[in-house]
C-alpha positions as CSV (number, residue, x, y, z in Angstrom):
1,M,99.7,83.8,118.9
2,K,96.6,84.4,121.0
3,L,96.6,88.0,122.4
4,S,95.5,88.3,125.8
5,P,92.4,90.7,126.4
6,R,94.4,92.9,128.2
7,Y,96.8,93.4,125.4
8,R,93.8,94.1,122.9
9,R,92.4,96.7,125.3
10,A,96.1,98.4,125.1
11,L,96.3,98.6,121.4
12,A,92.6,99.7,121.1
13,A,93.7,102.6,122.9
14,A,97.0,102.6,121.3
15,V,95.0,103.1,117.8
16,A,92.9,106.0,118.7
17,V,93.7,108.7,116.4
18,G,94.5,112.3,117.3
19,V,94.0,111.6,121.3
20,V,96.4,113.8,123.1
21,V,97.7,112.5,126.5
22,G,98.0,115.2,128.8
23,G,101.1,116.2,130.7
24,V,103.3,115.4,127.7
25,G,106.8,116.7,128.1
26,L,110.6,116.0,129.0
27,A,112.7,115.6,132.0
28,A,114.8,118.7,133.1
29,G,118.2,118.6,131.6
30,V,117.3,116.9,128.5
31,P,117.9,116.8,125.4
32,Q,121.8,116.9,126.4
33,F,123.2,118.8,123.3
34,A,126.5,118.2,121.5
35,S,127.6,114.8,122.8
36,A,130.3,113.7,120.5
37,S,132.0,111.1,122.6
38,P,132.0,107.4,121.4
39,A,130.7,104.4,123.3
40,L,133.5,102.8,125.3
41,S,132.8,99.4,124.9
42,T,130.7,97.1,122.4
43,T,127.5,95.5,124.1
44,T,126.6,92.1,124.1
45,Y,123.0,93.1,124.7
46,R,120.7,91.3,122.2
47,P,117.1,92.7,121.5
48,P,114.1,91.1,122.3
49,Q,112.1,88.8,120.0
50,I,110.9,91.8,117.1
51,G,109.8,89.8,114.4
52,H,108.3,93.0,112.4
53,V,109.8,96.3,112.1
54,W,108.5,99.4,110.4
55,T,110.7,102.6,109.7
56,I,109.3,106.0,108.7
57,M,111.6,108.5,107.6
58,L,110.8,111.8,107.9
59,E,112.6,115.3,106.5
60,N,114.7,118.1,108.1
61,K,113.9,119.0,111.4
62,S,115.8,119.4,114.5
63,Y,114.9,117.9,117.9
64,E,113.9,121.5,118.8
65,S,111.8,122.0,115.8
66,T,109.7,118.9,116.4
67,F,109.8,118.0,119.9
68,T,109.3,121.3,121.7
69,G,106.0,122.6,120.6
70,L,107.5,125.0,117.6
71,N,105.0,123.8,115.3
72,Q,101.9,122.1,114.3
73,N,102.6,118.7,115.1
74,D,100.4,117.6,118.4
75,Y,100.4,113.8,117.1
76,L,104.2,113.2,116.7
77,W,105.3,115.3,119.5
78,K,102.6,114.8,122.1
79,T,100.4,111.5,121.2
80,L,102.9,108.9,119.9
81,P,105.5,109.3,122.5
82,S,103.1,108.1,125.1
83,Y,102.8,104.9,123.4
84,G,106.4,104.3,123.3
85,E,109.8,106.0,123.4
86,L,111.5,109.5,122.8
87,L,114.9,109.4,121.5
88,T,116.0,112.8,122.3
89,Q,119.6,112.0,121.1
90,Y,119.2,110.3,117.8
91,Y,121.2,112.2,115.1
92,G,121.5,112.3,111.5
93,T,125.2,111.5,109.7
94,G,125.4,114.2,107.1
95,H,124.0,116.9,105.3
96,F,121.9,117.0,103.1
97,S,119.3,114.7,102.6
98,L,120.5,111.7,100.4
99,D,123.8,110.8,102.1
100,N,122.0,110.2,105.4
101,Y,119.5,107.4,103.5
102,I,122.8,105.8,101.9
103,S,124.6,105.7,105.5
104,A,121.6,104.4,107.1
105,V,121.0,101.6,104.8
106,S,124.6,100.6,103.9
107,G,126.7,102.2,106.3
108,Q,128.6,104.5,103.7
109,A,129.9,107.6,104.7
110,P,128.7,111.0,102.7
111,A,130.2,111.6,99.4
112,P,130.4,114.5,97.4
113,A,127.4,113.9,95.0
114,N,125.2,112.3,97.5
115,Q,125.8,115.3,99.9
116,A,124.4,117.5,97.0
117,D,121.4,114.9,96.7
118,C,122.7,113.8,93.7
119,P,121.2,116.2,90.5
120,Q,122.5,114.0,88.1
121,Y,121.8,110.5,88.3
122,T,125.0,108.6,87.7
123,D,127.3,105.7,89.0
124,V,130.1,106.4,91.5
125,S,133.3,106.8,90.1
126,P,135.8,104.9,91.1
127,G,133.9,102.7,92.9
128,T,136.7,100.6,94.6
129,A,136.7,99.3,98.0
130,V,138.9,100.9,100.7
131,A,139.1,100.4,104.8
132,D,136.3,99.7,106.6
133,G,134.0,98.9,104.1
134,Q,133.9,102.5,102.7
135,T,133.8,102.8,98.6
136,L,135.6,105.7,97.1
137,A,133.0,107.8,95.5
138,S,134.8,111.4,94.2
139,S,131.7,111.7,91.8
140,G,128.3,109.8,91.0
141,C,126.0,108.6,93.4
142,V,125.0,105.0,92.5
143,Y,126.8,102.4,94.1
144,P,128.2,99.4,92.5
145,A,126.9,96.0,93.0
146,S,129.6,95.0,95.6
147,V,128.2,97.5,97.9
148,P,125.5,95.5,100.0
149,T,122.6,96.9,102.0
150,I,120.4,96.2,104.6
151,F,118.1,94.8,101.9
152,N,120.5,92.4,100.5
153,Q,121.3,91.2,104.2
154,L,117.7,90.5,104.9
155,D,117.8,88.4,101.4
156,G,120.6,86.7,102.7
157,V,118.8,85.5,105.8
158,H,115.6,85.0,103.8
159,L,113.5,87.5,105.3
160,P,110.9,89.4,103.4
161,W,111.1,93.3,103.4
162,K,109.6,96.1,101.0
163,V,110.3,99.5,100.5
164,Y,107.0,101.6,100.3
165,N,107.1,105.1,98.7
166,Q,104.3,107.0,99.0
167,D,103.3,108.5,95.0
168,M,106.0,106.4,93.1
169,G,104.8,106.0,90.0
170,N,102.3,108.7,89.8
171,D,104.0,110.3,86.7
172,P,105.9,107.4,85.3
173,T,107.7,109.8,82.9
174,R,109.6,110.6,86.0
175,E,110.4,107.7,87.7
176,Q,110.3,104.1,87.0
177,V,107.8,102.2,88.7
178,Y,108.7,98.5,88.3
179,N,112.3,99.5,88.3
180,C,112.9,100.2,92.2
181,G,111.4,103.8,91.5
182,I,114.9,105.2,90.1
183,P,114.9,108.0,87.5
184,G,116.7,106.4,84.3
185,N,119.9,104.8,83.3
186,P,122.8,106.0,85.7
187,A,125.5,104.3,83.2
188,G,127.7,107.0,81.4
189,A,126.4,110.8,82.1
190,G,123.2,109.4,83.9
191,V,119.8,111.1,83.7
192,P,118.8,114.1,85.8
193,D,117.3,113.5,89.1
194,P,114.0,114.8,89.7
195,G,114.9,116.5,93.1
196,G,111.5,118.4,93.6
197,A,107.6,117.4,93.7
198,T,104.9,118.1,91.1
199,A,101.5,118.9,91.6
200,I,100.7,115.3,90.5
201,D,103.5,113.3,91.9
202,Q,105.5,114.3,95.1
203,Y,107.6,111.4,95.2
204,V,111.5,112.0,94.9
205,P,114.4,109.3,94.2
206,K,116.7,111.0,96.8
207,H,114.3,109.6,99.6
208,N,114.1,106.2,98.3
209,P,116.9,104.3,99.8
210,A,116.8,101.4,97.5
211,A,117.6,103.4,94.0
212,W,120.9,104.1,94.9
213,F,122.7,100.5,94.8
214,H,123.5,98.3,92.2
215,S,123.1,95.5,94.4
216,L,119.4,96.6,94.1
217,I,118.5,97.6,91.1
218,D,120.2,95.2,88.9
219,N,117.9,92.7,90.7
220,P,114.2,92.5,89.2
221,A,113.4,90.4,92.2
222,D,114.6,93.2,94.5
223,C,112.8,95.7,92.7
224,A,109.8,93.8,93.0
225,K,109.9,94.9,96.9
226,V,110.2,98.7,96.2
227,V,106.5,99.6,95.8
228,P,103.8,102.5,95.8
229,L,102.7,103.0,99.7
230,D,99.0,102.8,98.1
231,G,99.3,100.3,95.6
232,Y,99.4,100.5,91.8
233,A,97.0,99.3,89.3
234,A,97.6,96.4,87.0
235,A,99.2,97.0,83.5
236,P,100.1,95.3,80.3
237,G,102.7,92.7,81.7
238,H,102.7,93.7,85.2
239,A,100.1,92.5,88.0
240,A,98.7,95.2,90.4
241,I,100.7,96.1,93.3
242,P,98.9,95.6,96.6
243,S,98.9,98.6,99.0
244,I,100.4,98.6,102.5
245,A,96.9,98.2,103.8
246,D,96.5,94.8,101.8
247,D,99.8,93.7,103.0
248,L,99.0,94.7,106.8
249,K,95.7,92.4,106.6
250,S,97.6,89.3,107.8
251,I,101.2,88.4,109.1
252,K,101.8,85.9,106.3
253,T,101.5,89.3,103.8
254,T,103.3,91.6,106.2
255,P,107.1,91.9,105.5
256,S,109.8,91.6,108.4
257,F,111.0,94.7,107.6
258,S,109.3,97.4,106.0
259,W,111.0,101.0,105.3
260,I,108.4,103.7,104.5
261,T,109.0,107.0,102.4
262,P,106.4,109.6,102.5
263,N,106.7,111.8,99.7
264,N,107.9,115.5,99.5
265,C,105.0,116.8,101.3
266,S,104.2,114.4,103.8
267,D,107.7,113.8,105.3
268,A,107.3,117.6,106.3
269,H,110.2,118.7,103.8
270,D,108.3,121.1,101.6
271,A,106.6,124.1,103.8
272,T,104.3,124.7,101.0
273,C,102.9,121.3,99.2
274,K,102.9,121.0,95.5
275,G,99.9,118.8,96.0
276,D,97.7,116.9,98.1
277,N,98.7,116.8,102.2
278,L,95.9,114.3,103.2
279,S,94.0,117.1,104.5
280,G,90.9,116.5,102.3
281,D,90.8,120.1,101.5
282,P,92.2,120.4,97.9
283,N,92.9,124.2,98.8
284,N,94.9,123.4,101.6
285,H,98.6,122.8,100.9
286,Q,100.4,123.3,104.2
287,G,103.4,121.3,104.5
288,G,106.0,121.0,107.1
289,L,105.3,119.0,110.2
290,Y,101.8,119.9,109.9
291,A,101.2,117.6,106.9
292,A,103.6,114.9,108.5
293,D,101.0,114.8,111.6
294,L,98.2,114.0,108.8
295,F,100.6,111.5,107.3
296,L,101.2,109.6,110.6
297,K,97.5,109.9,111.9
298,K,96.7,108.0,108.9
299,Y,99.1,105.3,108.6
300,I,100.4,104.4,112.2
301,P,96.9,103.4,113.5
302,M,96.8,101.3,110.5
303,I,100.1,99.6,111.5
304,M,99.2,99.3,115.2
305,A,96.2,97.4,114.5
306,S,97.8,95.0,112.1
307,P,98.0,91.3,113.4
308,A,102.0,91.8,112.6
309,F,102.5,94.7,114.9
310,Q,100.2,93.3,117.6
311,K,102.4,89.8,117.5
312,D,105.9,91.3,117.7
313,G,106.0,94.8,116.3
314,E,107.9,97.8,116.4
315,I,107.5,101.2,114.8
316,Q,110.2,103.6,114.2
317,I,109.9,107.2,113.4
318,L,113.2,108.8,112.5
319,F,114.3,112.3,110.5
320,D,117.1,111.9,107.9
321,E,118.9,115.2,109.3
322,A,118.2,118.3,111.7
323,F,117.4,121.7,110.1
324,P,117.2,124.6,112.5
325,P,114.1,126.3,113.1
326,Y,113.6,129.8,111.4
327,Q,112.1,132.6,113.4
328,M,110.6,134.6,110.6
329,Y,109.0,131.4,109.5
330,G,107.8,130.2,112.9
331,N,108.6,126.6,111.4
332,S,111.7,124.6,110.3
333,I,111.4,124.5,106.3
334,A,113.3,123.4,103.5
335,D,112.3,125.4,100.6
336,D,115.2,127.6,100.7
337,Q,118.8,126.4,100.1
338,Y,120.4,127.8,103.4
339,S,123.4,129.4,101.8
340,G,124.0,132.1,104.5
341,D,123.9,134.9,102.1
342,A,121.6,138.0,101.4
343,A,119.8,136.0,98.4
344,L,117.7,134.4,101.4
345,G,116.2,137.7,102.0
346,T,115.4,139.3,105.1
347,D,112.7,139.2,108.1
348,S,110.8,142.2,107.1
349,A,110.2,142.5,111.1
350,N,113.5,143.6,112.0
351,G,115.4,143.7,108.7
352,K,117.8,140.7,109.9
353,L,119.2,138.3,107.3
354,V,117.5,134.8,107.6
355,Q,120.6,133.3,108.3
356,G,121.3,135.7,110.9
357,E,118.1,134.1,112.8
358,A,118.9,130.6,112.4
359,N,119.6,128.5,115.7
360,T,122.0,125.7,114.5
361,A,123.3,124.5,117.5
362,Q,121.4,121.5,117.0
363,S,122.1,120.9,113.5
364,V,125.8,120.8,113.3
365,V,126.7,118.3,115.6
366,A,127.3,114.4,115.6
367,C,127.4,111.6,118.1
368,C,128.8,108.6,118.5
369,G,132.6,108.6,117.4
370,E,131.1,109.0,113.9
371,L,133.9,108.9,111.3
372,T,134.6,111.1,108.5
373,G,134.8,108.6,105.6
374,P,137.4,108.8,102.6
375,N,135.2,110.9,100.2
376,V,134.9,114.4,101.8
377,T,136.9,116.6,104.0
378,Q,133.5,118.6,105.1
379,P,131.2,115.8,106.2
380,G,128.4,118.6,107.0
381,D,128.8,120.0,103.7
382,N,129.2,123.4,105.2
383,A,125.5,123.1,106.1
384,F,124.4,126.8,107.5
385,N,127.4,128.0,106.1
386,Q,129.5,126.3,109.3
387,D,129.3,122.8,109.5
388,T,132.2,121.1,108.5
389,T,132.3,118.2,110.7
390,P,130.4,114.7,110.6
391,G,127.3,114.3,111.7
392,G,124.0,115.7,110.6
393,G,122.4,117.2,113.8
394,I,119.9,116.0,116.4
395,T,116.7,115.3,115.2
396,G,115.1,112.8,117.8
397,A,113.3,109.5,117.1
398,V,109.9,107.8,118.4
399,L,109.9,104.0,118.7
400,I,106.7,102.2,119.5
401,S,106.8,98.3,120.6
402,R,105.2,96.3,123.2
403,F,108.5,95.9,123.7
404,I,109.0,99.4,124.9
405,T,107.7,101.2,127.9
406,P,104.9,104.0,127.2
407,G,106.3,107.4,127.9
408,S,109.9,106.7,128.4
409,V,112.6,108.8,127.3
410,S,116.2,108.1,126.5
411,A,119.3,110.7,126.7
412,Q,121.5,107.8,124.9
413,P,123.2,109.0,121.9
414,Y,122.4,107.3,118.8
415,N,122.5,107.8,115.0
416,H,121.8,106.5,111.7
417,Y,124.9,103.9,111.8
418,S,123.3,102.6,115.2
419,W,120.2,102.2,113.7
420,L,121.5,99.7,111.0
421,R,123.3,97.9,113.7
422,T,120.0,97.5,115.3
423,I,118.2,96.2,112.6
424,E,120.9,94.0,111.4
425,D,121.2,92.4,115.0
426,T,116.9,92.2,115.2
427,F,116.9,90.1,112.2
428,G,119.6,87.9,113.3
429,I,122.5,88.9,110.8
430,R,125.7,87.4,112.2
431,R,128.0,86.8,109.3
432,G,129.8,89.3,107.1
433,G,130.4,92.9,107.4
434,I,133.5,94.4,108.4
435,D,133.6,92.8,111.9
436,V,132.4,89.3,110.4
437,Q,129.7,89.7,112.7
438,G,127.0,91.1,110.4
439,H,127.8,94.8,110.4
440,L,128.1,96.6,107.1
441,A,130.8,99.2,106.8
442,Y,130.5,102.1,109.4
443,A,127.7,100.2,111.2
444,G,130.3,97.7,112.3
445,V,132.7,100.2,113.8
446,E,134.3,98.7,117.1
447,G,132.3,100.6,119.9
448,L,129.5,101.9,118.3
449,R,126.2,101.0,120.5
450,P,122.9,99.5,118.9
451,F,119.6,100.3,120.8
452,G,119.7,98.8,124.0
453,S,117.6,98.1,127.2
454,D,117.3,101.8,127.6
455,V,114.9,101.2,124.5
456,F,114.0,98.0,125.0
457,N,113.0,98.4,128.3
458,N,110.1,96.2,128.4
459,P,111.7,92.7,127.7
460,S,108.6,90.8,128.8
461,G,106.1,92.6,125.9
462,K,103.8,92.5,128.7
463,A,101.0,94.9,127.5
464,L,101.1,98.5,129.0
465,Q,99.0,101.4,128.8
466,P,99.7,104.8,127.2
467,A,101.6,107.3,129.8
468,P,102.9,110.6,129.4
469,S,106.1,111.0,127.8
470,G,108.7,111.6,130.5
471,S,107.3,109.4,132.8
472,S,110.5,107.2,132.7
473,V,113.8,108.9,131.7
474,Y,117.1,106.9,130.8
475,S,120.3,109.0,131.3
476,A,123.0,108.4,128.7
477,T,125.7,106.0,130.2
478,A,129.5,106.0,128.8
479,N,129.5,102.3,128.9
480,A,127.2,99.9,126.9
481,N,127.5,96.9,129.2
482,E,126.2,99.2,132.1
483,P,122.8,98.6,133.3
484,P,120.9,101.6,132.3
485,I,120.2,104.6,134.8
486,V,116.3,105.2,134.9
487,Q,114.4,108.2,136.7
488,V,110.9,107.3,137.5
489,N,108.8,110.2,137.8
490,Q,105.6,110.6,139.7
491,A,104.5,113.4,137.1
492,P,106.5,114.1,133.7
493,V,108.2,117.3,134.0
494,P,107.1,120.2,131.5
495,V,109.1,120.7,128.3
496,G,111.9,123.1,129.1
497,G,112.0,122.0,132.7
498,K,109.3,125.0,133.5
């Protein structure tokens, strides 16, 4: 495809790292919190002809933590939304991390072991199928081969994919680099799951969506697509694994779908990183959204400059679940187990319990008619000592594509099941699933809305210059077949409407 000079100029502007577009903000009244009603109808809308998607999953931040200026994350908060669209009503599907990854790629609802981030890597039991494509999982966290994922669906339509995991294989005693990054054999009693980072290896299996399905880990051809982000040197019996930078050099070597898992530092999970945070300073171990910004500044321009993105690409920056910002830290962190008891300590400035200072309003809500599922009575895993309902809270998301108007904002509710349905539709998966139209498990629930014309709001793909976030705002609509209601602002409204 020959690119127009105008599109080349727009991309050159977009790949500039660290340029803060002035006047970034959100329209008054956005976000609209605690929207929990399902969509009223299933849309026949089809997304534009996107041929390459990169999904980057970050960790444990509420919308308030990320997109209102509470933290050091100007690149994600200000710069990137000016190149695409900010979704102010994007939701996780559970607490804590692992259940969100499993829901996103397979449509399976939370279960006890994956709510607990699978401390023992072992097979799901009993593993029998029930209604709506769900699987009984009273214990264990590795699903039987009968449970398909989006990656299996892509295999079925012969489209290439990869899961890129930062740091995977840095310490081969912790994870099996040539076997989907798993920590060991899940049969019988299984093996301990390394849930935390080390100084030399900040990869954790719980953030790798491919490690939890026998439909993938039992297939060497699929495990060959689950790779270290920055490549891996040749070893006896194994060729060198190319890095994402190598893959991006041509359309031919770029997968149609790329899932990118940053390590436990770069994904904003650890407030203090065990190892490198990409700052270049060996004494700087600041994590959180500061570290996530450093990661995004390195890899987003690399993707945007690639031939595949320039042709028909989309970048998606998501979070797994919402964690509230804590006043005593000035950051939303995940170093403590937020159980809500005195063991968390107190704020030395005022003597209050940490839990008492948590603003959990955005972190304990669901959207889109999310169902509980057959395995747990409290889908929220009693997070923050209160969340018993479905949902993982409001995280927000940023999407960038030539098919998305720069600077736009959508208040339409979406969640990880919506995301899965969108990816299935994007890549033309039209068979199988619970609806016999290609949608797995809870991605196929009647009335669930995939990303619509409020997201893909520049269907011609004509190149547009970056614009301040909030330049156009799409309000939520109850009926998926309604045209989106858009407010075009002459100037963006500052954060909070002030």
